[in-house]
C-alpha positions in Angstrom: -6.8 0.4 -21.1 -5.6 -1.1 -17.9 -4.9 1.0 -14.6 -2.2 0.1 -12.6 -3.9 1.4 -9.1 -0.1 0.0 -7.6 1.7 2.7 -9.8 -0.7 5.4 -9.5 -0.6 5.2 -5.8 3.3 5.2 -5.5 3.2 8.2 -8.1 0.7 10.0 -6.3 2.0 9.6 -2.9 5.7 10.9 -4.1 4.5 14.1 -5.3 3.0 14.7 -1.9 7.0 13.7 -0.9 6.0 10.4 0.7 8.1 7.4 -0.6 6.7 4.1 -0.2 7.5 0.3 -0.6 5.3 -2.4 -1.0 6.2 -6.2 -0.4 4.1 -9.1 -1.8 2.9 -12.5 -0.9 0.5 -13.6 -3.0 -2.0 -12.8 -3.4 -1.5 -10.0 -0.6 0.6 -6.2 -1.1 1.8 -5.0 2.0 2.8 -1.4 2.7 6.4 -2.2 4.0 8.0 1.0 4.3 7.1 4.5 4.3 10.0 6.8 3.6 12.4 4.6 4.6 10.5 3.8 8.0 9.5 -0.2 8.6 5.6 0.1 9.0 4.7 -2.2 11.7 1.3 -3.6 12.5 -0.8 -6.2 11.0 -4.1 -5.2 9.0 -6.0 -8.2 7.0 -2.9 -10.7 6.8 -0.5 -12.5 8.9 2.5 -11.2 7.8 2.2 -7.1 7.4 -0.1 -4.2 6.6 -2.6 -5.1 4.1 -2.5 -2.2 1.2 -3.9 -3.8 -1.8 -4.4 -7.4 -2.6 -5.0 -9.3 -5.9 -7.7 -9.6 -7.9 -9.4 -11.8 -10.7 -10.4 -8.9 -12.8 -8.3 -8.2 -15.8 -8.5 -4.5 -16.6 -8.2 -4.1 -12.6 -6.0 -6.6 -11.2 -5.2 -5.0 -7.5 -7.3 -3.9 -5.2 -6.8 -1.3 -2.3 -7.9 -3.1 0.9 -9.5 -0.1 2.9 -8.5 3.3 1.7 -9.0 5.2 4.8 -7.0 2.8 7.2 -4.5 2.7 4.7 -4.2 6.2 4.8 -4.1 6.8 8.4 -1.4 4.5 8.5 0.6 6.8 6.0 0.0 9.5 8.1 1.0 7.7 11.4 4.0 6.8 10.0 4.9 10.3 8.5 4.5 11.7 12.1 7.0 8.8 13.2 9.7 10.1 11.0 
């Protein structure tokens, strides 16, 4: 059974009242917006704040970059809103 980490990530945040929008540029998946607010800054990429990246693992094709840093950025964006 495959676990779609990206869907799980979005669904769990949605339950907390947080809407996230992601944008992709192979192999990076960027955190683009949080509650409609554009995410500023870069992390592990040249074009945005990288939240996930694609892997070569068929059972788990996506991996979160750094849980602490990604959720710190989300909390920062919520405070801005």
